[in-house]
N, C-alpha and C positions, 0 to 999 in steps of 0.2 A: 504494500500500500504506500503510495507516495506521501511524503512528509513535507510540510511547509516549515522552512527554517529561515531565520534571520540571516542575511548575508554576513559572512565572516571572511577574513583574509585567507584562511586555509581552503576556501572554496575556489580560489583562483584557477587552478588547473582545470577543474571540471567546468567552471563558468566559461573560460576561454574556449574549451572544446565545444561546449553547447553553442556559443555564438558563431564559431567557425563552421561547424557542421550544418547549421541552420541558416547561414547568411543568405544564400540565394532564396530559400523558402520565405524568410522574413521580408526580403526586399521586394517580393512580389505583392505584398500587402501593406507594409509599413515602411517608413523612411529608413534607408540603409544607414548604418552607422559610419560607413566610410573607412578607407584604409588607415587613416590616422588613429582611429579607435583601436585597431588591432596592433598597430606599430607601437603604441604607447599604452597598452592594456594595463600593465602593472601600475603605472602612475595614475591612470584613470580610476582604477579600482581603489587605490589608496585615497584618492580625493573623495570618492563616493563613501567610503567607510568613515572618513573624517566628517562628512556631512551627516551621516547617520549618527555618529557619536555626539554631534552638536544638536541633534533633534530636528534637523531641517528636513530629513527624509527617512524613510524606512524601506529598506530593500529586502525582499523576500525571494527565496528560490524554492521551487518544488523539486524535491529529490526523491528518486526511486532508489531507496536504500537497500543495500544487501545485508548479509548477516553481520558484517563488521561495522555497520552504521555509516558506511560510505557508499556513495552511489552516483548514478548519472543524473544530471540536472535535466528536468523535463520542462521547466518553465521559470519565468521571472515575473514577479508581481510587485510593483513598486508604488509607494506613496511618496510623492515628491512635493516640494514647495509647501511644506506643512506650516501653516500660520493661521491664526484667528479661527481655529476650529475647523479648518478645511484643508484639503490636499487634493492633488491631482493623481489619479490612478493611471498607471501604464502597465501593460502586460504583454507577454509573448510566450508562446508554447511551442515546443519542438514539433516538427512536422510529424514524426512518428507517434506523437502523443495526441494528435488531433482526433476529433470525432469520438472521444471517449467520455466527454462530460467533465474532463479535468479542469479546463479553463473556467467553466461555469461554477463548479464546486469550489474552486480556489478563490475566485472573485467573491463569492458569497462569504467565504472564510475571512478574506481580507476586509470586507465590509464590517464584519463582526469585530475583528481586531481593531479596526479604525475607531469604532464606537467605544468598545469596552476597555481596550488597553491604551489607546492613543488619545482618547478624548475628542475625537473628531465628529462633527455633526454633519458635514457635507463633503461629498466627494465629487470631483469633476473628472471627466475623461473625454478623449477625442478619438475619432476613428475616421479613416478615409471612407468616402462614399462607396468605393469599390471593395472595401474590406468587410464583406457581408458576415464573415465568421465573428469578427470582433464586435460588430454592431449587434449581432444576435446575442452574444454573451452579455453585452451591456444591457440589452432590453430584458433578457431573461432574469437578470440579477437586480432589476428595479431601477436602472438608470433610464432617464427620459431625455429626449433631445430638447435642447434649449431654444433651437431655432438659429443659434449663432453658427455661422459658417466660418471656416478657416482653411488655410492651405497647409498641407503636410508635405513638405518637399515638392511643391508645385501640384499636389494632388488635392482636389476639393474634399473637404471633410466636414463633419458636424461635431459640435460640443454636446456632451451629455452631462447630466447632474443627477445626484442621488442623495437623499437624506439618510443618515444612519440612525435616526431617532428610534426606529422600531427594533433595533438590534438588542438582544439580551445576552447577558453573560452565559457562556457555556453553550451557545447555539452552534 
């Protein structure tokens, strides 16, 4: 059973492998991270962990653990720009983990964590119009389109919002 974990420095090798193995798949539906991301991966990860330590962001990974507690990363689920009781949700799931309900279940779990552990009342997310999978996950997990349009690397997209007021501890 996949386990949701807060990102740590020792996840670096598995995280890099996840990003590299799924780069083309991700680029088909979300903005590509670009070559610089991979060239400076360790520095970028250190900066993300510093932001997490400062409480600005919360970075989560979905790990398919083996008997040693280590395993392959199946997805990333991030809460960024945490301020004033709100944050922006971003997520990506490995190609081989799609169509299993993992993204939907994990976004629901992140919404619960946002409310019960991080004290957030509102989450925002954005998805490209042609990213039907992410838009479906957002809709299934209670996000609603705001009507605000934006460009995601020159691709038209929509902004979604969700209140976490209905979340309960232990859900």
